[in-house]
PyMOL Python script that loads the backbone (N, CA, C, O; Angstrom):
from pymol import cmd

cmd.read_pdbstr("""\
ATOM      1  N   UNK A   1       0.849  -1.183   0.000  1.00  0.00           N
ATOM      2  CA  UNK A   1       0.000   0.000   0.000  1.00  0.00           C
ATOM      3  C   UNK A   1       0.892   1.242   0.000  1.00  0.00           C
ATOM      4  O   UNK A   1       1.903   1.299   0.700  1.00  0.00           O
ATOM      5  N   UNK A   2       0.506   2.209  -0.780  1.00  0.00           N
ATOM      6  CA  UNK A   2       1.249   3.468  -0.816  1.00  0.00           C
ATOM      7  C   UNK A   2       0.650   4.441   0.196  1.00  0.00           C
ATOM      8  O   UNK A   2      -0.425   4.211   0.749  1.00  0.00           O
ATOM      9  N   UNK A   3       1.365   5.513   0.414  1.00  0.00           N
ATOM     10  CA  UNK A   3       0.906   6.527   1.365  1.00  0.00           C
ATOM     11  C   UNK A   3      -0.393   7.187   0.888  1.00  0.00           C
ATOM     12  O   UNK A   3      -1.227   7.570   1.709  1.00  0.00           O
ATOM     13  N   UNK A   4      -0.568   7.322  -0.418  1.00  0.00           N
ATOM     14  CA  UNK A   4      -1.790   7.938  -0.939  1.00  0.00           C
ATOM     15  C   UNK A   4      -2.979   6.980  -0.878  1.00  0.00           C
ATOM     16  O   UNK A   4      -4.112   7.417  -0.678  1.00  0.00           O
ATOM     17  N   UNK A   5      -2.737   5.692  -1.046  1.00  0.00           N
ATOM     18  CA  UNK A   5      -3.808   4.715  -0.843  1.00  0.00           C
ATOM     19  C   UNK A   5      -4.234   4.709   0.623  1.00  0.00           C
ATOM     20  O   UNK A   5      -5.419   4.599   0.939  1.00  0.00           O
ATOM     21  N   UNK A   6      -3.252   4.829   1.506  1.00  0.00           N
ATOM     22  CA  UNK A   6      -3.519   4.882   2.947  1.00  0.00           C
ATOM     23  C   UNK A   6      -4.457   6.036   3.291  1.00  0.00           C
ATOM     24  O   UNK A   6      -5.441   5.843   4.004  1.00  0.00           O
ATOM     25  N   UNK A   7      -4.160   7.225   2.793  1.00  0.00           N
ATOM     26  CA  UNK A   7      -4.964   8.395   3.159  1.00  0.00           C
ATOM     27  C   UNK A   7      -6.328   8.373   2.477  1.00  0.00           C
ATOM     28  O   UNK A   7      -7.294   8.911   3.018  1.00  0.00           O
ATOM     29  N   UNK A   8      -6.422   7.764   1.302  1.00  0.00           N
ATOM     30  CA  UNK A   8      -7.726   7.667   0.631  1.00  0.00           C
ATOM     31  C   UNK A   8      -8.699   6.791   1.418  1.00  0.00           C
ATOM     32  O   UNK A   8      -9.912   6.987   1.345  1.00  0.00           O
ATOM     33  N   UNK A   9      -8.171   5.832   2.165  1.00  0.00           N
ATOM     34  CA  UNK A   9      -9.023   4.979   2.995  1.00  0.00           C
ATOM     35  C   UNK A   9      -9.424   5.675   4.297  1.00  0.00           C
ATOM     36  O   UNK A   9     -10.277   5.179   5.033  1.00  0.00           O
ATOM     37  N   UNK A  10      -8.812   6.818   4.576  1.00  0.00           N
ATOM     38  CA  UNK A  10      -9.059   7.540   5.827  1.00  0.00           C
ATOM     39  C   UNK A  10      -9.371   9.016   5.566  1.00  0.00           C
ATOM     40  O   UNK A  10      -8.624   9.886   6.012  1.00  0.00           O
ATOM     41  N   UNK A  11     -10.446   9.307   4.862  1.00  0.00           N
ATOM     42  CA  UNK A  11     -10.769  10.711   4.559  1.00  0.00           C
ATOM     43  C   UNK A  11     -11.101  11.522   5.810  1.00  0.00           C
ATOM     44  O   UNK A  11     -11.071  12.752   5.766  1.00  0.00           O
ATOM     45  N   UNK A  12     -11.412  10.868   6.910  1.00  0.00           N
ATOM     46  CA  UNK A  12     -11.712  11.572   8.160  1.00  0.00           C
ATOM     47  C   UNK A  12     -10.481  12.254   8.752  1.00  0.00           C
ATOM     48  O   UNK A  12     -10.620  13.133   9.603  1.00  0.00           O
ATOM     49  N   UNK A  13      -9.286  11.871   8.325  1.00  0.00           N
ATOM     50  CA  UNK A  13      -8.075  12.514   8.833  1.00  0.00           C
ATOM     51  C   UNK A  13      -7.843  13.877   8.189  1.00  0.00           C
ATOM     52  O   UNK A  13      -7.302  14.785   8.819  1.00  0.00           O
ATOM     53  N   UNK A  14      -8.255  14.011   6.939  1.00  0.00           N
ATOM     54  CA  UNK A  14      -8.087  15.274   6.211  1.00  0.00           C
ATOM     55  C   UNK A  14      -9.412  15.557   5.513  1.00  0.00           C
ATOM     56  O   UNK A  14      -9.521  15.469   4.290  1.00  0.00           O
ATOM     57  N   UNK A  15     -10.395  15.892   6.303  1.00  0.00           N
ATOM     58  CA  UNK A  15     -11.771  16.035   5.823  1.00  0.00           C
ATOM     59  C   UNK A  15     -11.980  17.248   4.925  1.00  0.00           C
ATOM     60  O   UNK A  15     -12.961  17.291   4.182  1.00  0.00           O
ATOM     61  N   UNK A  16     -11.106  18.212   4.970  1.00  0.00           N
ATOM     62  CA  UNK A  16     -11.311  19.460   4.234  1.00  0.00           C
ATOM     63  C   UNK A  16     -10.556  19.507   2.911  1.00  0.00           C
ATOM     64  O   UNK A  16     -10.602  20.525   2.220  1.00  0.00           O
ATOM     65  N   UNK A  17      -9.868  18.442   2.543  1.00  0.00           N
ATOM     66  CA  UNK A  17      -9.101  18.395   1.302  1.00  0.00           C
ATOM     67  C   UNK A  17      -9.866  17.564   0.276  1.00  0.00           C
ATOM     68  O   UNK A  17     -10.310  16.453   0.567  1.00  0.00           O
ATOM     69  N   UNK A  18     -10.012  18.110  -0.917  1.00  0.00           N
ATOM     70  CA  UNK A  18     -10.744  17.389  -1.966  1.00  0.00           C
ATOM     71  C   UNK A  18      -9.850  16.428  -2.743  1.00  0.00           C
ATOM     72  O   UNK A  18     -10.233  15.282  -2.978  1.00  0.00           O
ATOM     73  N   UNK A  19      -8.671  16.878  -3.142  1.00  0.00           N
ATOM     74  CA  UNK A  19      -7.786  16.048  -3.958  1.00  0.00           C
ATOM     75  C   UNK A  19      -6.687  15.451  -3.077  1.00  0.00           C
ATOM     76  O   UNK A  19      -5.653  16.080  -2.850  1.00  0.00           O
ATOM     77  N   UNK A  20      -6.917  14.255  -2.594  1.00  0.00           N
ATOM     78  CA  UNK A  20      -5.976  13.617  -1.677  1.00  0.00           C
ATOM     79  C   UNK A  20      -4.678  13.191  -2.361  1.00  0.00           C
ATOM     80  O   UNK A  20      -3.670  12.972  -1.689  1.00  0.00           O
ATOM     81  N   UNK A  21      -4.692  13.073  -3.685  1.00  0.00           N
ATOM     82  CA  UNK A  21      -3.480  12.681  -4.414  1.00  0.00           C
ATOM     83  C   UNK A  21      -2.408  13.766  -4.396  1.00  0.00           C
ATOM     84  O   UNK A  21      -1.232  13.474  -4.610  1.00  0.00           O
ATOM     85  N   UNK A  22      -2.793  14.989  -4.149  1.00  0.00           N
ATOM     86  CA  UNK A  22      -1.831  16.096  -4.161  1.00  0.00           C
ATOM     87  C   UNK A  22      -1.191  16.351  -2.793  1.00  0.00           C
ATOM     88  O   UNK A  22      -0.343  17.233  -2.661  1.00  0.00           O
ATOM     89  N   UNK A  23      -1.588  15.593  -1.792  1.00  0.00           N
ATOM     90  CA  UNK A  23      -1.022  15.778  -0.459  1.00  0.00           C
ATOM     91  C   UNK A  23       0.410  15.257  -0.401  1.00  0.00           C
ATOM     92  O   UNK A  23       0.740  14.242  -1.014  1.00  0.00           O
ATOM     93  N   UNK A  24       1.243  15.957   0.336  1.00  0.00           N
ATOM     94  CA  UNK A  24       2.625  15.524   0.521  1.00  0.00           C
ATOM     95  C   UNK A  24       2.693  14.496   1.651  1.00  0.00           C
ATOM     96  O   UNK A  24       1.767  14.371   2.452  1.00  0.00           O
ATOM     97  N   UNK A  25       3.798  13.771   1.696  1.00  0.00           N
ATOM     98  CA  UNK A  25       4.012  12.834   2.803  1.00  0.00           C
ATOM     99  C   UNK A  25       3.988  13.568   4.131  1.00  0.00           C
ATOM    100  O   UNK A  25       3.461  13.056   5.119  1.00  0.00           O
ATOM    101  N   UNK A  26       4.559  14.771   4.159  1.00  0.00           N
ATOM    102  CA  UNK A  26       4.619  15.549   5.391  1.00  0.00           C
ATOM    103  C   UNK A  26       3.220  15.860   5.916  1.00  0.00           C
ATOM    104  O   UNK A  26       2.957  15.744   7.113  1.00  0.00           O
ATOM    105  N   UNK A  27       2.340  16.251   5.025  1.00  0.00           N
ATOM    106  CA  UNK A  27       0.972  16.571   5.423  1.00  0.00           C
ATOM    107  C   UNK A  27       0.240  15.331   5.929  1.00  0.00           C
ATOM    108  O   UNK A  27      -0.498  15.401   6.911  1.00  0.00           O
ATOM    109  N   UNK A  28       0.441  14.213   5.268  1.00  0.00           N
ATOM    110  CA  UNK A  28      -0.214  12.972   5.683  1.00  0.00           C
ATOM    111  C   UNK A  28       0.300  12.529   7.048  1.00  0.00           C
ATOM    112  O   UNK A  28      -0.483  12.092   7.891  1.00  0.00           O
ATOM    113  N   UNK A  29       1.603  12.637   7.275  1.00  0.00           N
ATOM    114  CA  UNK A  29       2.170  12.286   8.584  1.00  0.00           C
ATOM    115  C   UNK A  29       1.584  13.184   9.666  1.00  0.00           C
ATOM    116  O   UNK A  29       1.150  12.699  10.711  1.00  0.00           O
ATOM    117  N   UNK A  30       1.569  14.482   9.421  1.00  0.00           N
ATOM    118  CA  UNK A  30       1.056  15.433  10.410  1.00  0.00           C
ATOM    119  C   UNK A  30      -0.394  15.134  10.781  1.00  0.00           C
ATOM    120  O   UNK A  30      -0.738  15.101  11.963  1.00  0.00           O
ATOM    121  N   UNK A  31      -1.230  14.920   9.794  1.00  0.00           N
ATOM    122  CA  UNK A  31      -2.641  14.679  10.070  1.00  0.00           C
ATOM    123  C   UNK A  31      -2.880  13.319  10.714  1.00  0.00           C
ATOM    124  O   UNK A  31      -3.777  13.177  11.545  1.00  0.00           O
ATOM    125  N   UNK A  32      -2.098  12.334  10.343  1.00  0.00           N
ATOM    126  CA  UNK A  32      -2.263  11.013  10.952  1.00  0.00           C
ATOM    127  C   UNK A  32      -1.844  11.039  12.413  1.00  0.00           C
ATOM    128  O   UNK A  32      -2.538  10.485  13.265  1.00  0.00           O
ATOM    129  N   UNK A  33      -0.720  11.675  12.711  1.00  0.00           N
ATOM    130  CA  UNK A  33      -0.271  11.735  14.103  1.00  0.00           C
ATOM    131  C   UNK A  33      -1.209  12.589  14.951  1.00  0.00           C
ATOM    132  O   UNK A  33      -1.461  12.263  16.111  1.00  0.00           O
ATOM    133  N   UNK A  34      -1.721  13.666  14.392  1.00  0.00           N
ATOM    134  CA  UNK A  34      -2.613  14.555  15.141  1.00  0.00           C
ATOM    135  C   UNK A  34      -4.013  13.983  15.331  1.00  0.00           C
ATOM    136  O   UNK A  34      -4.573  14.080  16.423  1.00  0.00           O
ATOM    137  N   UNK A  35      -4.582  13.393  14.293  1.00  0.00           N
ATOM    138  CA  UNK A  35      -6.002  13.040  14.311  1.00  0.00           C
ATOM    139  C   UNK A  35      -6.288  11.550  14.210  1.00  0.00           C
ATOM    140  O   UNK A  35      -7.425  11.130  14.431  1.00  0.00           O
ATOM    141  N   UNK A  36      -5.295  10.747  13.886  1.00  0.00           N
ATOM    142  CA  UNK A  36      -5.529   9.319  13.716  1.00  0.00           C
ATOM    143  C   UNK A  36      -5.543   8.570  15.034  1.00  0.00           C
ATOM    144  O   UNK A  36      -5.084   9.073  16.059  1.00  0.00           O
ATOM    145  N   UNK A  37      -6.077   7.360  14.992  1.00  0.00           N
ATOM    146  CA  UNK A  37      -6.009   6.504  16.173  1.00  0.00           C
ATOM    147  C   UNK A  37      -4.739   5.655  16.080  1.00  0.00           C
ATOM    148  O   UNK A  37      -3.967   5.788  15.130  1.00  0.00           O
ATOM    149  N   UNK A  38      -4.529   4.789  17.064  1.00  0.00           N
ATOM    150  CA  UNK A  38      -3.283   4.032  17.116  1.00  0.00           C
ATOM    151  C   UNK A  38      -3.140   3.096  15.912  1.00  0.00           C
ATOM    152  O   UNK A  38      -2.030   2.893  15.420  1.00  0.00           O
ATOM    153  N   UNK A  39      -4.246   2.527  15.436  1.00  0.00           N
ATOM    154  CA  UNK A  39      -4.196   1.650  14.258  1.00  0.00           C
ATOM    155  C   UNK A  39      -3.736   2.429  13.023  1.00  0.00           C
ATOM    156  O   UNK A  39      -2.972   1.910  12.209  1.00  0.00           O
ATOM    157  N   UNK A  40      -4.199   3.668  12.886  1.00  0.00           N
ATOM    158  CA  UNK A  40      -3.767   4.518  11.768  1.00  0.00           C
ATOM    159  C   UNK A  40      -2.267   4.790  11.851  1.00  0.00           C
ATOM    160  O   UNK A  40      -1.560   4.716  10.846  1.00  0.00           O
ATOM    161  N   UNK A  41      -1.789   5.101  13.045  1.00  0.00           N
ATOM    162  CA  UNK A  41      -0.365   5.391  13.240  1.00  0.00           C
ATOM    163  C   UNK A  41       0.474   4.154  12.928  1.00  0.00           C
ATOM    164  O   UNK A  41       1.506   4.255  12.265  1.00  0.00           O
ATOM    165  N   UNK A  42       0.036   2.993  13.403  1.00  0.00           N
ATOM    166  CA  UNK A  42       0.787   1.754  13.140  1.00  0.00           C
ATOM    167  C   UNK A  42       0.871   1.458  11.650  1.00  0.00           C
ATOM    168  O   UNK A  42       1.917   1.038  11.156  1.00  0.00           O
ATOM    169  N   UNK A  43      -0.219   1.674  10.937  1.00  0.00           N
ATOM    170  CA  UNK A  43      -0.193   1.426   9.496  1.00  0.00           C
ATOM    171  C   UNK A  43       0.699   2.440   8.782  1.00  0.00           C
ATOM    172  O   UNK A  43       1.417   2.083   7.848  1.00  0.00           O
ATOM    173  N   UNK A  44       0.659   3.689   9.212  1.00  0.00           N
ATOM    174  CA  UNK A  44       1.545   4.707   8.641  1.00  0.00           C
ATOM    175  C   UNK A  44       3.005   4.318   8.850  1.00  0.00           C
ATOM    176  O   UNK A  44       3.817   4.427   7.931  1.00  0.00           O
ATOM    177  N   UNK A  45       3.338   3.866  10.054  1.00  0.00           N
ATOM    178  CA  UNK A  45       4.710   3.455  10.349  1.00  0.00           C
ATOM    179  C   UNK A  45       5.117   2.240   9.523  1.00  0.00           C
ATOM    180  O   UNK A  45       6.281   2.112   9.143  1.00  0.00           O
ATOM    181  N   UNK A  46       4.176   1.352   9.245  1.00  0.00           N
ATOM    182  CA  UNK A  46       4.472   0.184   8.413  1.00  0.00           C
ATOM    183  C   UNK A  46       4.753   0.600   6.969  1.00  0.00           C
ATOM    184  O   UNK A  46       5.575  -0.018   6.292  1.00  0.00           O
ATOM    185  N   UNK A  47       4.081   1.632   6.505  1.00  0.00           N
ATOM    186  CA  UNK A  47       4.262   2.090   5.121  1.00  0.00           C
ATOM    187  C   UNK A  47       5.557   2.891   4.974  1.00  0.00           C
ATOM    188  O   UNK A  47       6.374   2.599   4.101  1.00  0.00           O
ATOM    189  N   UNK A  48       5.740   3.892   5.822  1.00  0.00           N
ATOM    190  CA  UNK A  48       6.900   4.784   5.688  1.00  0.00           C
ATOM    191  C   UNK A  48       8.128   4.297   6.448  1.00  0.00           C
ATOM    192  O   UNK A  48       9.258   4.601   6.065  1.00  0.00           O
ATOM    193  N   UNK A  49       7.914   3.558   7.501  1.00  0.00           N
ATOM    194  CA  UNK A  49       9.003   3.162   8.378  1.00  0.00           C
ATOM    195  C   UNK A  49       9.132   4.148   9.526  1.00  0.00           C
ATOM    196  O   UNK A  49       8.797   5.325   9.393  1.00  0.00           O
ATOM    197  N   UNK A  50       9.616   3.658  10.640  1.00  0.00           N
ATOM    198  CA  UNK A  50       9.725   4.493  11.837  1.00  0.00           C
ATOM    199  C   UNK A  50      10.746   5.605  11.633  1.00  0.00           C
ATOM    200  O   UNK A  50      10.503   6.748  12.023  1.00  0.00           O
ATOM    201  N   UNK A  51      11.878   5.284  11.032  1.00  0.00           N
ATOM    202  CA  UNK A  51      12.936   6.294  10.874  1.00  0.00           C
ATOM    203  C   UNK A  51      12.516   7.432   9.951  1.00  0.00           C
ATOM    204  O   UNK A  51      12.768   8.600  10.248  1.00  0.00           O
ATOM    205  N   UNK A  52      11.875   7.096   8.835  1.00  0.00           N
ATOM    206  CA  UNK A  52      11.443   8.140   7.902  1.00  0.00           C
ATOM    207  C   UNK A  52      10.348   8.998   8.530  1.00  0.00           C
ATOM    208  O   UNK A  52      10.362  10.221   8.394  1.00  0.00           O
ATOM    209  N   UNK A  53       9.400   8.360   9.217  1.00  0.00           N
ATOM    210  CA  UNK A  53       8.336   9.107   9.887  1.00  0.00           C
ATOM    211  C   UNK A  53       8.923  10.006  10.970  1.00  0.00           C
ATOM    212  O   UNK A  53       8.504  11.154  11.119  1.00  0.00           O
ATOM    213  N   UNK A  54       9.886   9.492  11.720  1.00  0.00           N
ATOM    214  CA  UNK A  54      10.539  10.287  12.763  1.00  0.00           C
ATOM    215  C   UNK A  54      11.282  11.475  12.159  1.00  0.00           C
ATOM    216  O   UNK A  54      11.269  12.564  12.733  1.00  0.00           O
ATOM    217  N   UNK A  55      11.923  11.283  11.020  1.00  0.00           N
ATOM    218  CA  UNK A  55      12.640  12.379  10.361  1.00  0.00           C
ATOM    219  C   UNK A  55      11.672  13.462   9.905  1.00  0.00           C
ATOM    220  O   UNK A  55      11.947  14.651  10.066  1.00  0.00           O
ATOM    221  N   UNK A  56      10.540  13.057   9.338  1.00  0.00           N
ATOM    222  CA  UNK A  56       9.527  14.027   8.912  1.00  0.00           C
ATOM    223  C   UNK A  56       8.990  14.781  10.120  1.00  0.00           C
ATOM    224  O   UNK A  56       8.870  16.005  10.085  1.00  0.00           O
ATOM    225  N   UNK A  57       8.668  14.062  11.181  1.00  0.00           N
ATOM    226  CA  UNK A  57       8.155  14.669  12.408  1.00  0.00           C
ATOM    227  C   UNK A  57       9.170  15.657  12.986  1.00  0.00           C
ATOM    228  O   UNK A  57       8.805  16.759  13.395  1.00  0.00           O
ATOM    229  N   UNK A  58      10.424  15.264  13.016  1.00  0.00           N
ATOM    230  CA  UNK A  58      11.478  16.126  13.562  1.00  0.00           C
ATOM    231  C   UNK A  58      11.613  17.424  12.766  1.00  0.00           C
ATOM    232  O   UNK A  58      11.775  18.495  13.350  1.00  0.00           O
ATOM    233  N   UNK A  59      11.546  17.331  11.438  1.00  0.00           N
ATOM    234  CA  UNK A  59      11.597  18.539  10.602  1.00  0.00           C
ATOM    235  C   UNK A  59      10.402  19.438  10.887  1.00  0.00           C
ATOM    236  O   UNK A  59      10.537  20.661  10.945  1.00  0.00           O
ATOM    237  N   UNK A  60       9.245  18.836  11.064  1.00  0.00           N
ATOM    238  CA  UNK A  60       8.033  19.625  11.271  1.00  0.00           C
ATOM    239  C   UNK A  60       8.053  20.372  12.604  1.00  0.00           C
ATOM    240  O   UNK A  60       7.576  21.504  12.683  1.00  0.00           O
ATOM    241  N   UNK A  61       8.590  19.761  13.634  1.00  0.00           N
ATOM    242  CA  UNK A  61       8.567  20.425  14.945  1.00  0.00           C
ATOM    243  C   UNK A  61       9.760  21.348  15.155  1.00  0.00           C
ATOM    244  O   UNK A  61       9.835  22.042  16.169  1.00  0.00           O
ATOM    245  N   UNK A  62      10.694  21.364  14.207  1.00  0.00           N
ATOM    246  CA  UNK A  62      11.861  22.233  14.361  1.00  0.00           C
ATOM    247  C   UNK A  62      11.630  23.632  13.792  1.00  0.00           C
ATOM    248  O   UNK A  62      12.449  24.525  14.006  1.00  0.00           O
ATOM    249  N   UNK A  63      10.541  23.831  13.081  1.00  0.00           N
ATOM    250  CA  UNK A  63      10.254  25.138  12.501  1.00  0.00           C
ATOM    251  C   UNK A  63       9.554  26.062  13.481  1.00  0.00           C
ATOM    252  O   UNK A  63       9.281  25.689  14.622  1.00  0.00           O
ATOM    253  N   UNK A  64       9.268  27.269  13.022  1.00  0.00           N
ATOM    254  CA  UNK A  64       8.577  28.248  13.865  1.00  0.00           C
ATOM    255  C   UNK A  64       7.107  27.890  14.047  1.00  0.00           C
ATOM    256  O   UNK A  64       6.559  27.991  15.144  1.00  0.00           O
ATOM    257  N   UNK A  65       6.485  27.475  12.961  1.00  0.00           N
ATOM    258  CA  UNK A  65       5.058  27.160  13.003  1.00  0.00           C
ATOM    259  C   UNK A  65       4.883  25.654  13.198  1.00  0.00           C
ATOM    260  O   UNK A  65       5.291  24.855  12.355  1.00  0.00           O
ATOM    261  N   UNK A  66       4.282  25.289  14.303  1.00  0.00           N
ATOM    262  CA  UNK A  66       4.072  23.881  14.625  1.00  0.00           C
ATOM    263  C   UNK A  66       2.575  23.635  14.712  1.00  0.00           C
ATOM    264  O   UNK A  66       1.868  24.305  15.465  1.00  0.00           O
ATOM    265  N   UNK A  67       2.097  22.668  13.936  1.00  0.00           N
ATOM    266  CA  UNK A  67       0.669  22.384  13.887  1.00  0.00           C
ATOM    267  C   UNK A  67       0.254  21.216  14.773  1.00  0.00           C
ATOM    268  O   UNK A  67      -0.896  20.782  14.718  1.00  0.00           O
ATOM    269  N   UNK A  68       1.155  20.709  15.574  1.00  0.00           N
ATOM    270  CA  UNK A  68       0.828  19.584  16.439  1.00  0.00           C
ATOM    271  C   UNK A  68       0.251  20.070  17.760  1.00  0.00           C
ATOM    272  O   UNK A  68       0.679  21.087  18.305  1.00  0.00           O
ATOM    273  N   UNK A  69      -0.718  19.334  18.258  1.00  0.00           N
ATOM    274  CA  UNK A  69      -1.221  19.556  19.606  1.00  0.00           C
ATOM    275  C   UNK A  69      -0.054  19.302  20.566  1.00  0.00           C
ATOM    276  O   UNK A  69       0.711  18.364  20.344  1.00  0.00           O
ATOM    277  N   UNK A  70       0.108  20.100  21.621  1.00  0.00           N
ATOM    278  CA  UNK A  70       1.252  19.922  22.524  1.00  0.00           C
ATOM    279  C   UNK A  70       1.369  18.517  23.124  1.00  0.00           C
ATOM    280  O   UNK A  70       2.480  18.008  23.277  1.00  0.00           O
ATOM    281  N   UNK A  71       0.255  17.891  23.461  1.00  0.00           N
ATOM    282  CA  UNK A  71       0.300  16.538  24.031  1.00  0.00           C
ATOM    283  C   UNK A  71       0.752  15.517  22.987  1.00  0.00           C
ATOM    284  O   UNK A  71       1.524  14.605  23.284  1.00  0.00           O
ATOM    285  N   UNK A  72       0.261  15.684  21.775  1.00  0.00           N
ATOM    286  CA  UNK A  72       0.646  14.787  20.679  1.00  0.00           C
ATOM    287  C   UNK A  72       2.134  14.946  20.387  1.00  0.00           C
ATOM    288  O   UNK A  72       2.846  13.958  20.205  1.00  0.00           O
ATOM    289  N   UNK A  73       2.596  16.185  20.344  1.00  0.00           N
ATOM    290  CA  UNK A  73       4.000  16.455  20.057  1.00  0.00           C
ATOM    291  C   UNK A  73       4.893  15.834  21.133  1.00  0.00           C
ATOM    292  O   UNK A  73       5.905  15.212  20.810  1.00  0.00           O
ATOM    293  N   UNK A  74       4.534  15.993  22.382  1.00  0.00           N
ATOM    294  CA  UNK A  74       5.323  15.424  23.466  1.00  0.00           C
ATOM    295  C   UNK A  74       5.353  13.901  23.381  1.00  0.00           C
ATOM    296  O   UNK A  74       6.410  13.288  23.536  1.00  0.00           O
ATOM    297  N   UNK A  75       4.200  13.293  23.138  1.00  0.00           N
ATOM    298  CA  UNK A  75       4.138  11.829  23.050  1.00  0.00           C
ATOM    299  C   UNK A  75       5.053  11.311  21.945  1.00  0.00           C
ATOM    300  O   UNK A  75       5.840  10.391  22.171  1.00  0.00           O
ATOM    301  N   UNK A  76       4.955  11.892  20.759  1.00  0.00           N
ATOM    302  CA  UNK A  76       5.746  11.374  19.645  1.00  0.00           C
ATOM    303  C   UNK A  76       7.219  11.752  19.747  1.00  0.00           C
ATOM    304  O   UNK A  76       8.060  11.056  19.177  1.00  0.00           O
ATOM    305  N   UNK A  77       7.559  12.818  20.445  1.00  0.00           N
ATOM    306  CA  UNK A  77       8.974  13.080  20.736  1.00  0.00           C
ATOM    307  C   UNK A  77       9.541  11.928  21.552  1.00  0.00           C
ATOM    308  O   UNK A  77      10.616  11.409  21.251  1.00  0.00           O
ATOM    309  N   UNK A  78       8.809  11.534  22.588  1.00  0.00           N
ATOM    310  CA  UNK A  78       9.250  10.423  23.434  1.00  0.00           C
ATOM    311  C   UNK A  78       9.260   9.104  22.658  1.00  0.00           C
ATOM    312  O   UNK A  78      10.199   8.315  22.771  1.00  0.00           O
ATOM    313  N   UNK A  79       8.226   8.878  21.884  1.00  0.00           N
ATOM    314  CA  UNK A  79       8.110   7.633  21.112  1.00  0.00           C
ATOM    315  C   UNK A  79       9.263   7.490  20.121  1.00  0.00           C
ATOM    316  O   UNK A  79       9.917   6.448  20.068  1.00  0.00           O
ATOM    317  N   UNK A  80       9.506   8.534  19.341  1.00  0.00           N
ATOM    318  CA  UNK A  80      10.550   8.443  18.320  1.00  0.00           C
ATOM    319  C   UNK A  80      11.948   8.446  18.932  1.00  0.00           C
ATOM    320  O   UNK A  80      12.866   7.863  18.356  1.00  0.00           O
ATOM    321  N   UNK A  81      12.132   9.084  20.077  1.00  0.00           N
ATOM    322  CA  UNK A  81      13.451   9.040  20.715  1.00  0.00           C
ATOM    323  C   UNK A  81      13.766   7.622  21.200  1.00  0.00           C
ATOM    324  O   UNK A  81      14.932   7.245  21.315  1.00  0.00           O
ATOM    325  N   UNK A  82      12.736   6.853  21.479  1.00  0.00           N
ATOM    326  CA  UNK A  82      12.950   5.485  21.939  1.00  0.00           C
ATOM    327  C   UNK A  82      13.031   4.468  20.796  1.00  0.00           C
ATOM    328  O   UNK A  82      13.855   3.555  20.835  1.00  0.00           O
ATOM    329  N   UNK A  83      12.183   4.623  19.789  1.00  0.00           N
ATOM    330  CA  UNK A  83      12.046   3.586  18.766  1.00  0.00           C
ATOM    331  C   UNK A  83      12.663   3.915  17.410  1.00  0.00           C
ATOM    332  O   UNK A  83      12.778   3.029  16.563  1.00  0.00           O
ATOM    333  N   UNK A  84      13.056   5.151  17.186  1.00  0.00           N
ATOM    334  CA  UNK A  84      13.625   5.492  15.870  1.00  0.00           C
ATOM    335  C   UNK A  84      15.141   5.504  15.909  1.00  0.00           C
ATOM    336  O   UNK A  84      15.782   5.771  14.893  1.00  0.00           O
TER     337      UNK A  84
END
""", "prot")
cmd.dss("prot")
cmd.show_as("cartoon", "prot")
cmd.util.cbc("prot")
cmd.orient("prot")
């Protein structure tokens, strides 16, 4: 399964986007970590891999504008520091 097939099966994660094929990996990772359940996160990690997902997450939280909920950001900082 590709990352775009993954997000097409989960339109509830990005409910306001019409063309899901134009989404970047970064956007899909952000929305899955923020709004997905644990099964969604596990499938995302199976598709992209823990290291690649952790790298995307790390780039996203290193900028000025961070779109992650503070609790979500803290959880995945701890998660990726242990497993990536």
